[in-house]
KOLLUM-861484 format. One record per residue (C-alpha): x, y, z; residue in three letters; residue number from 0. Coordinates in Angstrom, 1 decimal. Last residue first. Layout:
N
X|Y|Z|rest|nr
X|Y|Z|Ala|NUM $
...
***
This chain:
402
X|Y|Z|rest|nr
-12.7|-43.9|-24.0|Pro|401 $
-9.5|-46.0|-23.6|Ala|400 $
-9.1|-48.7|-26.2|Ile|399 $
-10.1|-52.4|-26.1|Pro|398 $
-8.4|-54.8|-28.2|Arg|397 $
-10.0|-56.0|-31.4|Gly|396 $
-12.7|-58.4|-32.5|Ala|395 $
-15.8|-56.9|-31.0|Asp|394 $
-14.9|-53.3|-31.2|Arg|393 $
-13.5|-53.8|-34.7|Ala|392 $
-16.7|-55.5|-35.9|Ile|391 $
-18.9|-52.8|-34.6|Ala|390 $
-16.5|-50.2|-36.2|Arg|389 $
-16.6|-52.0|-39.5|Phe|388 $
-20.3|-52.1|-39.6|Val|387 $
-20.5|-48.4|-38.8|Ala|386 $
-18.0|-47.7|-41.5|Val|385 $
-20.2|-49.6|-43.8|Thr|384 $
-23.2|-47.4|-42.9|Glu|383 $
-21.2|-44.3|-43.8|His|382 $
-20.0|-45.8|-47.0|Asp|381 $
-23.5|-47.2|-48.1|Arg|380 $
-25.0|-44.6|-50.4|Asp|379 $
-22.5|-44.6|-53.1|Asp|378 $
-22.3|-48.3|-53.1|Phe|377 $
-25.9|-48.8|-54.2|Asp|376 $
-25.0|-51.2|-56.9|Glu|375 $
-23.2|-53.5|-54.5|Asp|374 $
-20.7|-55.8|-56.1|Ala|373 $
-18.7|-56.5|-53.0|Ser|372 $
-15.3|-57.2|-51.5|Met|371 $
-14.7|-56.5|-47.7|Lys|370 $
-11.3|-56.3|-46.0|Val|369 $
-11.1|-55.6|-42.3|Ile|368 $
-7.9|-54.8|-40.6|Val|367 $
-7.9|-54.6|-36.7|Val|366 $
-5.2|-53.7|-34.0|Gly|365 $
-7.6|-51.7|-31.9|Arg|364 $
-6.0|-48.3|-32.1|Ala|363 $
-4.7|-48.9|-35.6|Arg|362 $
-8.2|-49.6|-37.0|Asp|361 $
-7.5|-50.2|-40.8|Val|360 $
-10.3|-50.7|-43.2|Tyr|359 $
-9.6|-52.1|-46.6|Ile|358 $
-12.8|-51.7|-48.7|Tyr|357 $
-14.5|-52.6|-52.1|Gln|356 $
-18.1|-51.7|-52.3|Gly|355 $
-19.1|-51.1|-55.9|Trp|354 $
-16.8|-48.3|-56.1|Ile|353 $
-13.4|-48.7|-54.2|Gly|352 $
-12.5|-47.4|-50.9|Ile|351 $
-9.3|-47.4|-48.8|Gly|350 $
-9.7|-46.9|-45.0|Leu|349 $
-8.7|-45.0|-42.0|Phe|348 $
-8.6|-45.4|-38.3|Glu|347 $
-6.7|-43.6|-35.5|Asp|346 $
-10.0|-43.0|-33.5|Gln|345 $
-11.9|-41.1|-36.3|Pro|344 $
-14.7|-38.7|-35.7|Glu|343 $
-15.8|-38.7|-39.2|Glu|342 $
-14.2|-41.2|-41.5|Pro|341 $
-10.6|-40.9|-42.9|Val|340 $
-10.0|-41.9|-46.5|Trp|339 $
-6.7|-42.9|-48.1|Trp|338 $
-5.3|-41.6|-51.4|His|337 $
-2.8|-39.4|-49.6|Tyr|336 $
-5.0|-38.2|-46.6|Gly|335 $
-8.7|-37.5|-47.0|Tyr|334 $
-11.5|-36.7|-44.6|Gly|333 $
-15.0|-38.1|-45.1|Phe|332 $
-17.7|-35.7|-45.4|Thr|331 $
-17.3|-35.2|-49.1|Trp|330 $
-17.0|-32.3|-51.6|Ser|329 $
-14.3|-30.5|-49.4|Ser|328 $
-13.5|-26.9|-48.6|Ala|327 $
-16.9|-26.2|-47.0|Pro|326 $
-16.1|-29.1|-44.5|Asn|325 $
-18.9|-30.8|-42.6|Asp|324 $
-17.0|-33.6|-41.1|Gly|323 $
-13.5|-35.1|-42.0|Pro|322 $
-10.4|-32.7|-42.4|Glu|321 $
-8.9|-32.5|-45.9|Leu|320 $
-9.6|-28.9|-46.6|Arg|319 $
-8.0|-28.1|-43.2|Pro|318 $
-4.6|-29.5|-44.2|Ala|317 $
-2.6|-32.7|-43.7|Ser|316 $
-5.4|-35.2|-43.2|Pro|315 $
-4.1|-38.6|-41.9|Arg|314 $
-3.3|-41.8|-43.7|Thr|313 $
-0.6|-40.5|-45.9|Ser|312 $
1.2|-38.8|-43.1|Val|311 $
1.7|-41.9|-41.0|Arg|310 $
2.5|-44.5|-43.7|Ala|309 $
4.8|-42.0|-45.3|Trp|308 $
6.8|-41.3|-42.1|Ala|307 $
7.1|-45.1|-41.7|Arg|306 $
8.6|-45.5|-45.1|Pro|305 $
6.8|-48.4|-46.9|Val|304 $
8.8|-51.7|-46.6|Ile|303 $
10.3|-51.2|-43.1|Gln|302 $
11.4|-54.6|-41.7|Val|301 $
10.2|-55.0|-38.0|Gly|300 $
8.1|-58.1|-38.9|Asp|299 $
6.6|-56.3|-41.9|Arg|298 $
6.7|-52.5|-41.6|Ala|297 $
4.7|-49.8|-43.2|Gly|296 $
3.0|-48.3|-40.2|Glu|295 $
2.2|-51.6|-38.6|His|294 $
-1.5|-51.3|-39.4|Leu|293 $
-0.2|-50.1|-42.8|Phe|292 $
1.3|-53.5|-43.5|Leu|291 $
-1.7|-55.3|-42.1|Arg|290 $
-3.8|-53.5|-44.8|Gly|289 $
-1.5|-54.6|-47.6|Phe|288 $
-1.6|-58.1|-46.0|Arg|287 $
-5.4|-57.9|-45.9|Ala|286 $
-5.5|-57.2|-49.7|Tyr|285 $
-3.2|-60.4|-50.0|Asp|284 $
-5.7|-62.3|-48.1|Arg|283 $
-8.7|-61.3|-50.1|Leu|282 $
-6.9|-62.3|-53.3|Thr|281 $
-5.6|-59.8|-55.9|Ala|280 $
-6.8|-57.7|-58.9|Asn|279 $
-5.7|-54.1|-59.5|Leu|278 $
-8.4|-52.3|-61.3|Cys|277 $
-8.3|-48.7|-60.4|Cys|276 $
-6.7|-45.3|-60.7|Phe|275 $
-3.2|-46.6|-61.9|Ala|274 $
-4.8|-48.3|-65.0|Leu|273 $
-1.9|-50.2|-66.2|Val|272 $
0.0|-48.7|-69.2|Pro|271 $
-1.4|-49.4|-71.7|Gly|270 $
-2.7|-49.0|-75.3|Ala|269 $
-5.7|-51.3|-75.0|Arg|268 $
-6.3|-50.0|-71.5|Gly|267 $
-4.6|-51.9|-68.6|Thr|266 $
-5.7|-54.3|-65.8|Asn|265 $
-3.4|-55.2|-63.0|Trp|264 $
-2.8|-58.7|-62.0|Tyr|263 $
-2.0|-60.4|-58.7|Ala|262 $
0.5|-63.1|-57.9|Ser|261 $
-0.4|-65.1|-54.8|Ala|260 $
0.9|-65.5|-51.2|Glu|259 $
2.0|-61.8|-50.9|Ala|258 $
4.9|-61.3|-48.6|Gly|257 $
5.3|-57.7|-48.0|Met|256 $
8.5|-57.8|-50.0|Pro|255 $
7.0|-59.4|-53.0|Gly|254 $
4.0|-57.1|-53.4|Trp|253 $
5.8|-54.1|-52.3|Leu|252 $
9.0|-53.0|-54.1|Arg|251 $
9.5|-55.7|-56.7|Thr|250 $
6.0|-56.5|-57.7|Ser|249 $
4.6|-52.9|-57.4|Leu|248 $
7.6|-51.6|-59.4|Tyr|247 $
7.0|-54.2|-62.0|Val|246 $
3.2|-53.3|-62.1|Glu|245 $
4.2|-49.6|-62.4|Asn|244 $
6.2|-50.1|-65.4|Pro|243 $
9.9|-49.2|-64.8|Val|242 $
11.8|-45.9|-65.4|Gly|241 $
11.1|-44.9|-61.8|Thr|240 $
10.1|-41.3|-62.4|Ala|239 $
8.3|-41.9|-65.7|Ala|238 $
6.3|-44.7|-64.1|Glu|237 $
5.5|-42.6|-61.1|Leu|236 $
4.5|-39.6|-63.1|Met|235 $
2.1|-41.5|-65.4|Leu|234 $
0.5|-43.2|-62.3|Gly|233 $
0.3|-39.7|-60.7|Leu|232 $
-1.5|-38.3|-63.6|Ala|231 $
-4.0|-41.3|-63.6|Ile|230 $
-4.5|-40.7|-59.9|Thr|229 $
-5.4|-37.1|-60.4|Asp|228 $
-7.8|-38.3|-63.2|Ser|227 $
-9.7|-40.3|-60.7|Ser|226 $
-11.4|-37.2|-59.3|Val|225 $
-12.3|-36.6|-55.6|Tyr|224 $
-12.7|-33.0|-54.8|Asn|223 $
-10.7|-31.5|-52.0|Asn|222 $
-10.6|-27.6|-52.5|Tyr|221 $
-7.8|-25.0|-52.4|Gln|220 $
-4.6|-26.6|-53.6|Gly|219 $
-4.9|-26.3|-57.2|Pro|218 $
-6.9|-23.2|-58.6|Pro|217 $
-10.3|-23.9|-59.9|Arg|216 $
-12.0|-25.8|-62.7|Ala|215 $
-8.8|-26.7|-64.5|Arg|214 $
-8.8|-28.4|-67.9|Lys|213 $
-8.3|-32.0|-69.2|Leu|212 $
-7.0|-32.8|-72.5|Ala|211 $
-3.7|-33.9|-71.3|Ser|210 $
-5.2|-36.5|-69.2|Val|209 $
-6.9|-38.5|-72.0|Thr|208 $
-3.7|-38.1|-74.2|Ala|207 $
-1.4|-39.4|-71.4|Val|206 $
-3.8|-42.4|-71.1|Met|205 $
-3.3|-43.5|-74.7|Pro|204 $
-6.6|-43.9|-76.6|Gln|203 $
-7.0|-47.6|-77.3|Gly|202 $
-10.8|-48.1|-77.7|Ala|201 $
-11.0|-49.6|-74.3|Ala|200 $
-9.2|-46.5|-72.9|Leu|199 $
-11.8|-44.4|-74.5|Thr|198 $
-14.8|-46.3|-73.2|Phe|197 $
-13.4|-46.6|-69.8|Phe|196 $
-12.9|-42.9|-69.6|Leu|195 $
-16.4|-42.1|-70.9|Arg|194 $
-17.6|-43.4|-67.6|Asn|193 $
-15.2|-41.2|-65.5|Val|192 $
-15.8|-38.1|-67.6|Asp|191 $
-19.6|-38.3|-67.1|Ser|190 $
-21.8|-39.3|-70.2|Leu|189 $
-23.6|-42.3|-68.8|Leu|188 $
-24.3|-40.4|-65.6|Ser|187 $
-24.8|-42.4|-62.4|Asp|186 $
-21.0|-42.8|-62.1|Tyr|185 $
-20.6|-39.3|-61.4|Asp|184 $
-16.8|-38.6|-61.4|Glu|183 $
-17.0|-35.4|-63.5|Asp|182 $
-13.5|-34.1|-64.0|Phe|181 $
-12.5|-30.4|-64.0|Ala|180 $
-9.1|-30.3|-62.3|Ile|179 $
-8.7|-28.3|-59.2|Gly|178 $
-5.8|-30.5|-58.2|Ser|177 $
-7.0|-31.1|-54.7|Ser|176 $
-7.3|-34.8|-54.6|Met|175 $
-5.0|-35.2|-51.8|Thr|174 $
-2.4|-37.2|-53.8|Leu|173 $
-2.9|-34.7|-56.7|Ala|172 $
-2.1|-31.7|-54.5|Gln|171 $
0.8|-33.6|-53.0|Glu|170 $
2.3|-34.3|-56.5|Ile|169 $
2.2|-30.7|-57.5|Thr|168 $
-0.1|-29.1|-59.9|Val|167 $
1.5|-26.2|-62.1|Gly|166 $
0.4|-27.6|-65.4|Asp|165 $
-2.0|-30.4|-64.7|Tyr|164 $
-5.0|-28.5|-66.4|Gly|163 $
-3.0|-28.9|-69.6|Ser|162 $
-0.2|-26.7|-70.9|Gly|161 $
2.5|-29.0|-69.8|Ala|160 $
1.0|-32.5|-69.4|Leu|159 $
3.4|-34.0|-72.0|Glu|158 $
6.3|-32.9|-69.6|Pro|157 $
5.4|-35.8|-67.5|Val|156 $
8.2|-35.9|-64.7|Tyr|155 $
8.6|-32.3|-64.0|Arg|154 $
5.0|-31.8|-65.2|Thr|153 $
3.9|-33.4|-61.9|Ile|152 $
5.3|-30.5|-60.0|Leu|151 $
7.5|-31.5|-57.1|Asp|150 $
6.1|-30.5|-53.6|Asp|149 $
5.7|-34.2|-52.9|Val|148 $
9.4|-34.9|-52.9|Gly|147 $
12.4|-35.4|-55.1|Lys|146 $
11.2|-38.4|-56.9|Ile|145 $
13.4|-41.3|-57.9|His|144 $
15.2|-40.9|-54.7|Gly|143 $
14.6|-44.4|-53.2|Glu|142 $
12.7|-42.7|-50.3|Gln|141 $
10.6|-40.7|-52.9|Ile|140 $
9.9|-44.0|-54.8|Ala|139 $
8.7|-45.8|-51.7|Ile|138 $
6.3|-43.0|-50.9|Gly|137 $
5.0|-43.0|-54.5|Ile|136 $
4.5|-46.9|-54.2|Leu|135 $
2.4|-46.4|-51.1|Ala|134 $
0.2|-43.8|-53.0|Ser|133 $
-0.2|-46.3|-55.9|Leu|132 $
-1.6|-48.9|-53.3|Val|131 $
-4.0|-46.4|-51.9|Ser|130 $
-5.3|-45.6|-55.4|Lys|129 $
-5.6|-49.3|-56.2|Ala|128 $
-8.4|-49.4|-53.6|Leu|127 $
-10.2|-47.5|-56.4|Ser|126 $
-11.5|-50.4|-58.2|Trp|125 $
-9.9|-53.4|-56.5|Ser|124 $
-10.8|-56.4|-58.6|Thr|123 $
-11.1|-59.6|-56.6|Phe|122 $
-8.5|-62.3|-57.6|Arg|121 $
-10.3|-65.4|-56.4|Ser|120 $
-8.1|-68.1|-55.0|Thr|119 $
-9.7|-68.1|-51.5|Glu|118 $
-13.2|-68.5|-53.0|Asn|117 $
-16.0|-66.6|-54.8|Ala|116 $
-19.1|-68.3|-56.0|Gly|115 $
-21.5|-65.6|-54.6|Leu|114 $
-19.8|-65.6|-51.1|Arg|113 $
-16.5|-66.1|-49.4|Tyr|112 $
-16.0|-65.8|-45.7|Asp|111 $
-12.9|-65.2|-43.5|Glu|110 $
-13.2|-64.5|-39.8|His|109 $
-10.7|-64.2|-37.0|Val|108 $
-7.5|-63.9|-38.9|Ile|107 $
-4.8|-63.5|-36.4|Thr|106 $
-2.1|-61.0|-35.5|Gly|105 $
-4.0|-58.8|-33.3|Asp|104 $
-7.2|-58.8|-35.3|Ala|103 $
-7.8|-59.7|-38.9|Tyr|102 $
-11.3|-59.7|-40.3|Val|101 $
-12.0|-61.0|-43.9|Leu|100 $
-15.0|-60.6|-46.0|Leu|99 $
-15.6|-61.7|-49.7|Gly|98 $
-18.3|-61.4|-52.2|Thr|97 $
-20.6|-59.1|-50.3|Thr|96 $
-23.7|-58.3|-52.4|Met|95 $
-24.5|-55.2|-50.2|Thr|94 $
-28.0|-56.6|-49.3|Lys|93 $
-26.4|-60.0|-48.2|Arg|92 $
-23.6|-58.4|-45.9|Leu|91 $
-26.3|-55.9|-44.5|Phe|90 $
-28.7|-58.7|-43.8|Thr|89 $
-26.0|-60.7|-42.0|Asp|88 $
-25.1|-57.6|-39.9|Leu|87 $
-28.7|-57.2|-38.6|Ser|86 $
-29.5|-53.7|-37.6|Arg|85 $
-30.1|-51.9|-34.3|Glu|84 $
-31.4|-48.4|-34.9|Ala|83 $
-30.4|-44.8|-34.4|Gly|82 $
-28.9|-44.2|-37.8|Ala|81 $
-26.7|-47.2|-37.4|Tyr|80 $
-26.0|-49.8|-34.8|Arg|79 $
-24.6|-53.3|-35.5|Tyr|78 $
-25.9|-56.6|-35.0|Thr|77 $
-24.9|-60.3|-35.0|Gln|76 $
-21.3|-59.7|-33.9|Pro|75 $
-19.0|-62.0|-35.9|Leu|74 $
-18.4|-65.5|-34.8|Pro|73 $
-14.9|-66.9|-34.2|Arg|72 $
-12.2|-68.2|-36.3|Pro|71 $
-8.6|-68.6|-35.0|Ala|70 $
-6.1|-68.3|-37.8|Ser|69 $
-2.5|-67.3|-37.7|Ala|68 $
-1.3|-65.5|-40.9|Phe|67 $
1.8|-66.0|-42.9|Ala|66 $
3.8|-63.3|-44.7|Trp|65 $
4.9|-65.5|-47.6|Val|64 $
8.7|-65.8|-48.2|Lys|63 $
9.8|-64.5|-51.5|Gly|62 $
7.9|-63.8|-54.6|Gly|61 $
4.6|-62.5|-56.0|Ala|60 $
4.4|-61.4|-59.6|Val|59 $
2.2|-58.4|-60.6|Val|58 $
0.9|-59.6|-63.9|Asp|57 $
-0.3|-57.4|-66.7|Arg|56 $
-3.9|-57.2|-67.8|Ala|55 $
-6.0|-56.5|-70.9|Pro|54 $
-9.7|-55.8|-70.2|Phe|53 $
-12.8|-58.2|-69.6|Val|52 $
-11.3|-61.5|-69.4|Arg|51 $
-8.4|-60.3|-67.2|Asn|50 $
-11.3|-58.8|-65.0|Met|49 $
-12.4|-62.2|-63.8|Ser|48 $
-13.2|-61.6|-60.1|Arg|47 $
-15.2|-58.4|-60.8|Phe|46 $
-16.6|-59.8|-64.0|Asn|45 $
-18.3|-62.7|-62.2|Glu|44 $
-20.1|-60.4|-59.8|Val|43 $
-21.1|-58.0|-62.6|Arg|42 $
-22.3|-60.2|-65.3|Asn|41 $
-26.0|-60.5|-64.7|Glu|40 $
-26.3|-57.1|-63.2|Glu|39 $
-24.6|-55.3|-66.0|Ala|38 $
-21.5|-53.4|-64.7|Phe|37 $
-19.0|-54.4|-67.4|Leu|36 $
-21.5|-54.7|-70.2|Thr|35 $
-20.7|-51.4|-72.0|Ile|34 $
-17.1|-51.4|-71.1|Gly|33 $
-16.5|-54.8|-72.3|Pro|32 $
-18.4|-54.0|-75.6|Trp|31 $
-16.3|-50.8|-76.6|Tyr|30 $
-13.6|-52.9|-78.2|Pro|29 $
-16.0|-53.8|-80.9|Ser|28 $
-17.4|-57.3|-81.4|Ser|27 $
-20.7|-56.7|-79.6|Arg|26 $
-21.0|-53.1|-81.2|Leu|25 $
-20.6|-54.4|-84.7|Trp|24 $
-23.4|-57.0|-84.2|Thr|23 $
-25.6|-54.2|-82.5|Tyr|22 $
-25.0|-52.0|-85.5|Gly|21 $
-25.9|-54.7|-87.9|Gly|20 $
-29.2|-55.4|-85.9|Ala|19 $
-30.2|-51.8|-85.9|Gly|18 $
-28.1|-48.8|-85.2|Ala|17 $
-30.7|-46.6|-83.6|Leu|16 $
-32.6|-49.3|-81.8|Leu|15 $
-29.4|-51.0|-80.6|Val|14 $
-28.0|-47.6|-79.3|Leu|13 $
-31.1|-46.8|-77.4|Ala|12 $
-31.2|-50.4|-75.9|Ile|11 $
-27.6|-49.8|-74.8|Leu|10 $
-28.4|-46.4|-73.2|Gly|9 $
-31.4|-47.8|-71.3|Val|8 $
-29.3|-50.8|-70.1|Ala|7 $
-26.6|-48.2|-68.9|Leu|6 $
-29.2|-46.1|-67.2|Lys|5 $
-30.4|-49.1|-65.4|Gly|4 $
-26.9|-50.2|-64.4|Val|3 $
-26.1|-46.8|-63.1|Phe|2 $
-29.2|-46.5|-60.8|Gly|1 $
-32.4|-45.0|-61.8|Met|0 $
***
């Protein structure tokens, strides 16, 4: 049974236990948005209307828009995966794709909106926001707000002293190697990541949530994806810069990279913004962020994200982070600083959000692909999605030497 099914079962159980009065209270409680967020009948609309679900703060666009040329052409009809030729259109439909954009060598060659979305829709990022936060940390280091990635997180967030994050460096959290005990299982109603949405909706401060976490293993030894690492980094960044993260994003990245529309970033009831997820932006502005990293952090020759950071953050920097069958990692994709690296990469990397949100960058072929989805089977699709992106990139991008 998938997450939505388990959520429905849990909700029915709550209703039966509490009776009609309990159900009425639950619907008007701060827990209700978290309970219904992923329901099948609400999911597609919720994912482009998250300011109706949770509080949000604006990420203001400003300055000259980084324009795109456009020259539409057909996508390849098929791709190869698991030894078989498969239909691309079938894949896009079965993964509940809501938006797909392909950018190649300076031009948008495909832009498609589905299931009621359009070019003005603000699609929620889920964990794509982690890659954005990583870029902001690189900028903050260059500006001198943070000494470097070897700094301890507790240097900036002393409230985490004595918690599992005591002794964890910024780099260890960026590479999901903190050693923190945190259950990221979206199929379990009682997992840490699912309970996180309930506690934040109920108003628990984020620092209180993180300070209660303990360590499962020593930091720096094992790559295990946990959203709490990004929460700790978000708290660190805000403390280091002295400004809210949504303001830092607006002034250091969103405006300078030439976003065409303001975004918004969801918060818990107590704030601040949810650094581990829930940035909401147009398809084209996600593509601009990918385009920035395609050009190693530069827009038209002006460096916005430090070039060295754009390079190191999108490549594995230690054996535990290498892609493939890795005994020091919980997944076969490699990892950089909040960017994923697929198996057998050819200078390619991607940001991934649950439910099928992707920014894929193929530097070798000059291609950026953005895909927004509401796919319940997202956990099982990452490898197939990379196969789809590679097929599109081969078709749309410049050829590379074998």
